[in-house]
FILUMMAR-934043 format. One record per residue (C-alpha): x, y, z. Coordinates in Angstrom, 2 decimals, decimal comma. Example, Ala and Ser with C-alpha at 12.3 -4.5 7.8 and 13.67 -1.06 7.14 Angstrom:
       u       v       w
   12,30   -4,50    7,80
   13,67   -1,06    7,14
This chain:
       u       v       w
    0,03   -0,22    0,15
    2,91    2,53    0,96
    4,74    1,84   -2,53
    1,15    2,23   -4,61
    0,99    5,54   -2,59
    4,69    6,61   -3,45
    3,81    5,79   -6,97
    0,63    7,34   -7,45
    0,14   10,64   -9,89
    1,94   13,95   -9,09
   -1,50   15,62   -8,64
   -2,60   12,69   -6,06
    0,31   13,43   -4,36
   -0,25   17,28   -4,01
   -3,76   16,53   -2,82
   -2,72   14,38    0,19
    0,24   16,93    0,90
   -2,16   19,94    1,27
   -5,00   18,22    3,23
   -1,52   16,88    5,66
   -0,38   20,08    6,33
   -4,37   21,50    6,55
   -4,52   18,99    9,26
   -1,21   19,78   10,94
   -1,31   23,46   11,19
   -4,59   22,72   13,32
   -3,02   20,60   15,42
   -0,06   22,24   15,88
   -2,57   25,44   16,62
   -4,37   23,10   19,55
   -1,17   21,81   21,48
    0,38   24,69   21,45
   -2,28   26,24   23,08
   -2,81   23,33   25,32
    0,96   23,37   26,47
    0,77   26,67   27,20
   -2,14   26,60   29,47
   -1,23   23,55   31,04
   -4,58   21,69   29,90
   -6,47   19,93   27,22
   -9,52   21,49   28,46
   -9,20   25,33   26,52
  -11,89   27,54   25,95
  -12,04   28,13   21,65
  -14,32   30,65   20,58
  -15,20   32,24   17,52
  -11,98   34,84   17,21
   -9,55   31,69   17,93
  -11,29   29,47   15,37
  -11,08   32,63   12,79
   -7,78   33,19   13,75
   -7,05   29,45   12,90
   -8,40   29,85    9,80
   -6,54   32,63    8,49
   -3,40   30,82    9,62
   -4,47   27,72    7,31
   -5,02   29,76    4,46
   -1,94   32,24    4,23
    0,12   29,11    5,39
   -0,95   27,19    2,74
   -1,03   29,93    0,11
    3,14   30,57    1,24
    3,98   26,96    0,77
    2,46   26,59   -2,45
    4,17   30,15   -3,71
    7,52   29,07   -2,08
    6,78   25,98   -4,59
    7,01   23,36   -1,48
    4,17   21,38   -3,30
    6,67   20,74   -6,24
    9,43   19,12   -4,53
   10,02   15,74   -4,89
   10,27   13,62   -1,56
   12,58   11,26   -2,84
   15,12   14,05   -4,18
   14,38   16,33   -1,21
   17,52   18,73   -0,77
   18,34   21,19    2,32
   16,75   23,86   -0,07
   13,66   22,40    0,83
   13,82   21,71    4,10
   14,56   25,45    4,32
   11,41   26,30    2,73
    9,60   24,27    5,60
   11,85   26,33    7,81
   10,53   29,08    6,47
    7,12   28,23    5,73
    6,22   27,62    9,51
    8,00   31,07   10,25
    5,89   33,13    8,05
    2,92   30,67    9,98
    3,89   31,63   12,95
    3,70   35,12   12,57
    0,81   35,27   10,73
   -0,43   33,95   13,80
    0,70   36,59   16,15
   -0,43   38,89   13,53
   -4,05   37,00   12,95
   -4,94   36,98   16,68
   -4,11   40,79   17,01
   -6,53   41,49   14,69
   -9,26   39,14   15,65
   -8,89   40,17   19,16
   -8,81   36,55   19,99
   -7,65   35,42   23,88
   -4,33   33,44   22,70
   -1,00   34,18   25,00
    1,54   36,00   22,95
    4,37   33,01   23,99
    1,30   30,58   21,48
    3,03   31,66   18,33
    7,10   30,55   19,59
    5,69   27,25   20,82
    3,52   26,80   17,87
    6,71   27,50   15,59
    8,56   24,71   17,21
    5,64   22,11   16,88
    4,76   22,90   13,01
    8,97   22,17   12,34
    8,12   18,82   14,13
    4,87   17,85   12,55
    5,02   19,60    8,74
    9,13   18,83    8,45
    9,34   15,77   10,08
    7,17   13,79    8,24
    8,52   14,75    4,79
   12,35   13,68    5,99
   10,43    9,63    7,21
    9,15    9,95    3,86
   11,90   10,97    1,85
   14,15    7,91    3,75
   11,23    5,29    3,26
   11,42    5,89   -0,02
   15,50    5,78   -1,02
   15,28    2,85    1,13
   12,33    1,57   -1,26
   14,67    2,62   -4,10
   17,58    0,76   -2,56
   15,82   -2,11   -2,00
   14,60   -2,45   -5,58
   17,63   -1,04   -7,57
   19,39   -4,23   -5,26
   23,28   -3,69   -4,53
   24,28   -0,33   -5,48
   27,91   -0,15   -6,43
   31,01    1,60   -3,74
   32,46    4,52   -4,88
   35,45    6,56   -3,19
   35,08   10,13   -3,89
   38,41   11,89   -4,08
   38,14   15,45   -3,08
   36,02   16,43    0,20
   35,09   20,29   -0,85
   32,24   21,89   -2,42
   32,09   19,87   -5,52
   32,65   16,86   -3,75
   29,72   17,59   -1,53
   27,60   18,27   -4,71
   28,60   14,87   -6,32
   27,38   13,04   -3,20
   23,72   14,66   -3,08
   23,59   14,27   -6,82
   24,60   10,43   -6,68
   21,89    9,64   -4,23
   19,40    8,69   -6,83
   21,46    6,39   -9,08
   23,29    3,03   -8,51
   26,31    4,51   -7,01
   27,10    4,78   -3,26
   29,66    6,90   -1,40
   31,22    4,76    0,93
   34,60    7,01    1,46
   35,95   10,92    0,74
   39,47   11,15    0,41
   41,23   14,30    0,24
   45,12   15,28    0,26
   44,67   18,71    2,56
   45,70   17,33    5,62
   43,73   20,19    7,67
   40,34   18,06    5,55
   42,06   14,62    6,92
   40,30   13,53   10,17
   36,97   15,80   10,15
   33,25   14,49    9,10
   32,21   15,46    5,58
   28,61   14,35    4,92
   28,22   11,99    7,46
   31,98   10,18    6,19
   35,10   10,62    7,30
   37,79   12,27    5,36
   40,77    9,82    4,87
   44,31   10,57    3,52
   45,04    9,04    0,22
   47,51    6,78    1,87
   44,23    4,74    2,99
   42,99    4,16   -0,20
   44,35    0,60   -0,51
   42,83   -0,20    2,71
   39,39    1,60    1,50
   38,88   -0,22   -1,31
   39,81   -3,91   -0,18
   37,21   -3,18    2,85
   34,49   -1,65    0,55
   35,17   -3,56   -2,42
   34,85   -0,35   -4,27
   36,13   -0,37   -7,99
   35,76    3,22   -8,82
   37,41    6,56   -7,66
   34,97    9,42   -8,70
   37,35   12,60   -8,76
   35,73   15,90   -7,34
   38,66   18,27   -7,88
   36,45   21,49   -9,10
   39,29   23,63  -10,85
   42,51   22,29   -9,85
   45,19   22,85  -12,28
   46,11   20,08  -14,59
   49,22   19,53  -13,07
   47,79   18,37   -9,67
   45,13   16,06  -11,63
   48,02   14,15  -13,13
   49,67   13,70  -10,02
   46,85   12,34   -8,26
   45,87   10,24  -11,39
   49,47    8,56  -11,48
   48,92    7,51   -7,89
   45,84    5,79   -8,61
   47,21    4,17  -11,78
   48,54    1,11  -10,01
   45,31    0,19   -7,44
   43,03   -1,32  -10,42
   40,14    0,96   -9,96
   38,41    3,10  -12,74
   39,20    6,54  -12,21
   36,86    9,07  -13,19
   35,75   12,79  -12,81
   32,75   14,70  -12,25
   32,63   18,46  -14,20
   34,67   21,44  -13,07
   33,20   24,57  -11,45
   32,93   26,97  -13,95
   31,22   24,08  -16,67
   28,73   23,78  -13,73
   28,07   27,72  -13,11
   27,79   28,10  -16,95
   25,44   25,47  -17,32
   27,54   23,57  -19,97
   27,44   20,26  -17,52
   25,27   19,05  -14,41
   27,52   17,45  -11,27
   26,03   14,21  -12,14
   27,51   14,09  -15,48
   30,38   11,81  -15,12
   33,13   11,17  -17,28
   36,28    9,59  -18,07
   39,01   11,48  -17,03
   40,55   13,77  -19,60
   43,21   13,67  -22,29
   44,90   16,91  -20,84
   44,58   15,24  -16,81
   47,22   12,54  -17,88
   49,50   14,87  -19,76
   49,77   17,02  -16,85
   50,86   20,31  -18,50
   48,90   23,40  -17,32
   47,96   26,01  -20,35
   49,76   29,05  -20,49
   47,80   32,44  -19,57
   47,13   34,01  -23,25
   48,67   37,26  -24,22
   45,01   39,41  -24,69
   46,78   41,96  -26,84
   48,10   39,32  -29,26
   44,71   37,62  -29,06
   42,97   41,30  -29,86
   45,50   42,20  -32,54
   44,36   41,36  -35,66
   41,01   40,46  -34,86
   38,88   43,17  -33,00
   36,86   44,99  -35,06
   38,38   43,99  -37,41
   36,98   41,20  -40,71
   38,37   37,97  -40,51
   38,26   34,82  -42,45
   38,97   31,30  -41,83
   39,34   28,41  -44,25
   38,24   25,28  -43,18
   36,18   26,33  -41,10
   34,44   22,91  -40,15
   37,36   21,42  -38,73
   39,07   20,63  -35,89
   41,65   23,30  -35,77
   39,59   25,58  -38,05
   36,26   25,29  -35,76
   38,29   25,91  -32,68
   39,91   29,02  -34,02
   36,39   30,60  -35,26
   35,54   30,34  -31,22
   38,52   31,69  -30,08
   38,49   34,56  -32,69
   34,51   35,74  -32,02
   35,42   36,13  -28,19
   37,63   38,84  -29,62
   34,29   40,89  -30,85
   35,75   40,86  -34,88
   33,38   42,91  -37,03
   32,97   40,03  -38,91
   33,89   36,21  -39,43
   33,87   34,60  -43,16
   33,61   30,85  -42,35
   34,70   29,27  -45,91
   34,43   25,58  -46,12
   34,01   23,10  -47,81
   31,66   20,52  -46,58
   27,93   21,29  -46,27
   27,39   20,14  -42,96
   30,35   21,45  -40,60
   29,51   24,50  -42,21
   26,33   24,54  -40,86
   26,95   22,68  -37,16
   29,49   25,60  -36,74
   27,39   28,44  -37,63
   24,76   27,28  -35,38
   26,95   27,03  -32,49
   28,47   30,58  -33,02
   25,30   31,90  -33,08
   24,77   30,43  -29,82
   28,23   31,78  -28,13
   27,77   35,57  -29,58
   23,81   35,28  -28,35
   25,58   34,32  -24,61
   28,02   36,45  -25,04
   26,24   39,42  -26,39
   28,59   40,53  -29,15
   27,42   41,61  -32,21
   29,56   40,12  -34,70
   28,24   39,32  -38,09
   28,83   35,56  -39,29
   28,80   34,66  -42,96
   29,15   30,91  -43,68
   29,96   30,50  -46,87
   30,58   27,23  -49,00
   33,23   26,73  -51,44
   36,89   25,43  -52,03
   40,07   26,96  -51,86
   41,36   25,82  -55,36
   38,59   28,28  -56,98
   41,18   31,21  -56,96
   38,64   33,73  -57,76
   35,79   32,36  -55,79
   38,44   32,97  -52,84
   39,37   36,56  -54,15
   35,65   37,46  -54,49
   34,94   36,85  -51,46
   37,84   38,78  -49,45
   36,75   42,01  -51,59
   33,54   41,45  -51,25
   33,94   41,44  -47,49
   36,72   43,53  -46,99
   38,86   40,56  -45,71
   41,53   41,71  -43,20
   43,14   38,71  -41,55
   43,17   35,34  -43,14
   43,80   31,78  -40,99
   44,47   28,92  -43,70
   43,46   25,67  -41,85
   42,01   24,56  -45,14
   44,21   21,14  -45,87
   44,06   17,38  -46,22
   46,17   16,03  -43,07
   45,63   12,47  -42,78
   48,87   10,64  -44,22
   47,74    7,11  -45,09
   44,08    8,87  -47,13
   46,90   11,95  -48,89
   49,47    8,94  -49,60
   46,69    7,13  -51,19
   45,59   10,43  -53,09
   48,61   12,21  -54,09
   47,54   14,50  -56,56
   44,30   15,43  -54,92
   46,52   16,07  -51,42
   48,87   18,43  -53,27
   46,46   20,17  -55,04
   44,17   20,47  -51,73
   47,25   21,89  -49,61
   49,85   23,14  -52,03
   48,04   24,74  -54,74
   44,99   25,77  -52,40
   47,71   27,81  -50,17
   48,95   29,04  -53,17
   45,42   30,57  -54,93
   44,35   31,69  -51,70
   47,57   33,85  -50,67
   47,48   35,15  -54,30
   43,59   36,21  -53,96
   44,73   37,61  -50,45
   47,77   39,78  -52,37
   45,16   41,25  -54,77
   42,56   41,59  -52,22
   44,48   43,87  -50,10
   44,02   41,17  -46,76
   46,63   42,27  -43,94
   47,80   39,34  -41,99
   47,61   35,75  -43,25
   48,66   33,00  -40,94
   48,87   29,25  -42,33
   48,45   26,35  -40,13
   51,26   24,04  -40,53
   52,13   20,80  -38,60
   55,31   19,10  -37,40
   55,05   16,56  -40,64
   56,05   19,77  -42,60
   59,88   18,64  -40,79
   61,68   16,43  -42,83
   58,58   15,22  -44,22
   58,41   10,76  -44,80
   55,00   11,27  -46,32
   53,12   13,00  -49,32
   50,93   15,10  -46,93
   53,82   16,40  -45,01
   56,09   17,17  -48,39
   52,96   19,09  -49,22
   52,70   20,78  -46,21
   56,36   22,11  -46,32
   56,24   23,36  -49,99
   53,04   24,96  -48,77
   55,46   27,32  -46,61
   58,26   27,47  -49,15
   54,99   29,05  -51,29
   54,54   31,77  -48,74
   57,67   32,27  -48,29
   58,16   32,65  -51,39
   55,77   35,20  -51,83
   56,69   37,03  -48,48
   59,77   38,00  -50,57
   58,04   38,70  -53,71
   55,62   41,84  -52,31
   55,22   43,22  -48,60
   51,42   44,62  -48,50
   50,24   41,15  -47,57
   52,26   39,93  -44,15
   52,69   36,07  -44,00
   53,18   33,94  -41,52
   53,59   29,98  -41,04
   52,67   28,30  -37,27
   53,81   24,99  -37,01
   52,89   22,51  -34,26
   52,60   18,75  -33,62
   49,09   16,67  -33,01
   45,71   18,27  -31,29
   43,78   16,10  -28,73
   40,50   15,46  -29,67
   40,79   16,27  -33,48
   39,85   13,96  -35,83
   42,05   10,85  -36,56
   43,42   11,56  -32,61
   44,34    8,12  -31,07
   42,85    9,32  -27,81
   38,78    8,66  -28,85
   40,33    5,35  -30,70
   41,65    3,86  -27,74
   38,85    4,45  -25,49
   36,61    2,91  -28,05
   39,00   -0,12  -27,92
   39,08   -0,06  -24,50
   35,01   -0,32  -24,36
   34,83   -3,33  -26,60
   37,33   -5,35  -25,18
   40,54   -4,47  -26,53
   42,76   -4,88  -28,59
   44,44   -1,34  -28,17
   46,17   -0,87  -31,30
   49,33    0,74  -31,48
   51,70    1,30  -34,90
   55,06    0,94  -32,98
   56,55    0,27  -29,41
   58,63    3,57  -29,95
   56,54    5,86  -31,32
   56,17    9,33  -29,49
   54,00   12,22  -30,30
   53,37   15,66  -29,04
   50,44   16,43  -27,83
   48,26   20,16  -27,18
   44,68   20,45  -26,96
   42,97   22,35  -28,92
   41,60   24,87  -27,76
   45,42   25,69  -26,78
   46,51   25,28  -29,99
   43,97   27,70  -31,21
   45,08   30,40  -28,75
   48,51   30,13  -29,39
   47,91   30,05  -33,06
   46,37   33,58  -33,14
   49,21   34,84  -31,23
   51,78   33,34  -32,89
   50,02   35,10  -36,26
   49,69   38,12  -34,46
   53,99   38,60  -34,21
   54,68   37,57  -37,04
   56,94   40,06  -39,37
   56,41   38,51  -42,60
   57,93   35,41  -44,14
   58,79   33,55  -40,97
   57,64   30,40  -39,19
   56,48   30,39  -35,84
   56,87   27,28  -33,85
   54,70   26,33  -31,35
   56,31   24,61  -27,72
   54,32   21,06  -27,38
   56,00   20,36  -24,01
   57,45   16,47  -23,63
   56,95   14,34  -25,99
   54,46   11,43  -24,90
   55,31    7,63  -25,38
   51,99    6,24  -27,59
   52,35    2,81  -25,50
   52,30    4,33  -22,28
   49,33    6,41  -22,84
   47,97    3,35  -23,78
   48,81    1,80  -21,04
   47,39    4,55  -18,71
   44,21    4,64  -20,27
   43,54    1,02  -19,75
   44,74    1,26  -15,84
   42,16    4,11  -15,44
   40,18    1,92  -16,57
   39,75   -0,22  -14,43
   41,51   -2,74  -16,20
   45,01   -4,55  -16,60
   47,32   -4,83  -19,87
   47,80   -8,54  -20,69
   51,26   -9,31  -20,95
   53,86  -12,27  -20,86
   53,82  -11,50  -16,79
   50,23  -11,24  -16,67
   48,43  -13,63  -19,32
   45,12  -13,03  -17,31
   45,00   -9,43  -18,15
   42,23   -7,75  -19,45
   43,59   -5,95  -22,28
   45,74   -6,74  -24,94
   48,06   -4,01  -26,33
   49,33   -4,85  -30,05
   51,76   -3,60  -32,80
   50,22   -2,53  -36,21
   53,16   -1,41  -37,69
   54,30    1,70  -39,48
   51,57    3,09  -41,49
   52,74    4,56  -44,73
   54,44    7,84  -44,40
   54,39    7,43  -40,93
   57,80    8,63  -38,35
   58,70    7,41  -35,17
   58,81   10,53  -34,26
   58,20   14,03  -35,34
   60,01   16,86  -34,85
   59,48   20,83  -34,99
   62,78   22,82  -35,99
   64,49   21,74  -39,46
   67,75   23,47  -38,16
   68,85   24,97  -35,20
   68,39   28,49  -36,09
   65,48   29,38  -33,50
   64,99   32,62  -31,47
   62,65   33,23  -28,63
   59,60   35,78  -29,05
   57,71   38,21  -26,66
   55,35   34,58  -25,54
   57,03   31,97  -23,72
   55,74   29,17  -25,88
   56,50   30,34  -29,36
   59,48   30,39  -31,01
   60,60   31,83  -34,36
   62,81   29,76  -36,57
   64,54   30,81  -40,20
   64,76   28,24  -42,22
   65,91   28,36  -46,18
   63,43   28,97  -48,51
   63,70   29,65  -52,03
   63,05   33,11  -54,20
   59,76   33,48  -56,00
   60,66   33,09  -59,43
   62,53   29,61  -58,57
   59,18   28,32  -56,55
   57,48   29,42  -59,12
   59,01   27,64  -61,93
   58,71   24,27  -59,40
   55,34   24,86  -59,07
   54,70   24,88  -62,91
   56,01   21,91  -63,14
   54,30   20,39  -59,94
   51,50   21,30  -62,05
   51,96   19,47  -65,06
   52,85   16,14  -63,07
   49,71   16,46  -61,29
   47,55   17,36  -64,42
   48,71   13,97  -66,52
   48,62   12,15  -63,01
   52,23   11,33  -62,96
   52,16    9,99  -59,36
   55,95    9,34  -59,72
   56,84   12,56  -61,04
   55,04   14,38  -58,58
   57,01   12,42  -55,47
   60,28   13,25  -57,62
   59,66   16,95  -57,45
   58,72   17,04  -54,20
   61,96   15,47  -52,79
   64,17   17,69  -55,45
   62,63   21,04  -53,45
   64,21   22,13  -50,42
   61,07   20,15  -48,78
   63,47   17,50  -46,79
   61,02   14,93  -48,39
   62,97   11,32  -48,06
   61,54    7,98  -48,67
   61,92    4,32  -49,39
   58,43    3,27  -49,55
   56,89    2,60  -53,20
   53,83    4,61  -54,12
   50,41    4,15  -52,62
   48,31    6,30  -54,76
   44,99    3,95  -55,76
   44,04    5,25  -58,64
   48,07    6,12  -60,25
   48,42    1,97  -58,85
   45,59    1,18  -60,51
   46,42    2,85  -64,07
   49,89    1,38  -64,08
   48,92   -2,10  -63,41
   46,33   -1,84  -66,32
   48,90   -0,30  -68,51
   51,25   -3,04  -67,67
   48,63   -5,85  -68,89
   47,78   -4,38  -72,03
   51,88   -4,49  -72,64
   52,35   -7,91  -72,05
   48,67   -8,95  -73,97
């Protein structure tokens, strides 16, 4: 019967609550007078009844106004108890005022006694029902999973409240703050991290939830490193800024961010550099729908440009980005004009028309094919897009009077072993040559390594493979890569572009390189699993090596030579590297164009090797069309 009552409709529950509160107020009124007079036989006249009626009506009205009947008992929070307390105080005040206006013979101390009794009779049963519902839910849900919360602060407290109605049960709080250790936090004693192995064994916990608020990545990385050997799954609660902004809710538990694994705190941005080429200006981003291009756009609109031109080949990516940017502008109350345009950077006239029409002053050229194996299989199109797309866009910028042009380059352009890297280095040479040919448009190139969360990043791949039970695939046991978050990279690109003097290559400090197999092992361990190995044949997840992909290197570099100098920014360096004169560059581009037109992939590769790109490889050509054409031609000769 009790369970049926709990499962009844909201309207029925509200009617029951109203009826109960009416009876509770009446009983409290009667008991308060009895206690004051010391007798159950008390004189009740029409004046006292009028006072009671006024008190009942006004109290129920106040409760309704304060939303007490909208609260769901099973999720009742301290805020709901505050409502009961404030409502009861208001009821006692109404009783005192009502008795004055009705001239009833109620002793002046009765409202105070009435307040105490009302709190007990109205608030007590609600707490009791709340606990009964939670008990029934617990029985219905079965055994709840024990979890440990790391962090006994505001985020930890809110997380515990949010987890009450879930299948998780907080069994312990852990905090490395000595001042908090030993104190009782939400009815649980705060433990030292050294006690974690004992707590895990005692409660059988298999999950640790990080409630570290806005703690820096360096501290998070240190904590996560300590949790790795304990064989528990490590997840994290949203940060305080995300909770305040509404981007996340406290119960949105997620896997540990890769930024926390790297443990590098982002350097504070130079606001003058961020706004220098953007604020109040017309800005254009090519490849706006990509990982880097999209983040550049998000960062750019925050600097309040006059307008931003989103130039993108993919229709859906452009639509999605435009919608997102409009939402950002509405939230920040920024009046930037957004111009979404479909088009290819290989159509020079289209690009120039766009730049002239909208008076573009700053261009961030992020349009490129970046996936190494795909470009190896599509050599001509990769060169067309990366080399000629850059050239045509740059020429259009010169004729349209663009002030600043920033190329988003890559560490794969340094001593490349693949077509993608060679094409990006060739794009750098083109801009360096154009920078010597004219001085109207300032060309800069910004070179950096892998960005986390971009298309093709290993992190989401590893997570998916771990969820599927493995194996986790790594190309080579010794492969290492530099990593940077997308927002950090975009922010540094904007600052670097503002510091360019023309024809210079700016290199972002990516921190320490990361061994990919170590990253895979850490992600397995932080999922509460073990790595299968000869020493541990019964491990959960196997790591397999698939071999280097076509054109892939064991390690990437950011500098071609040693001629590098610092800049005004701690994380940005300026490199002086060899480049060609414009006539030599133009002659090379003409030959390369002819080879692409003839679909002579062998000639394309030969020209890229002959150019000062540093390109070298011993691998066979992998272009799918060229291979098929060559094979068909050989068969015709044999016949």
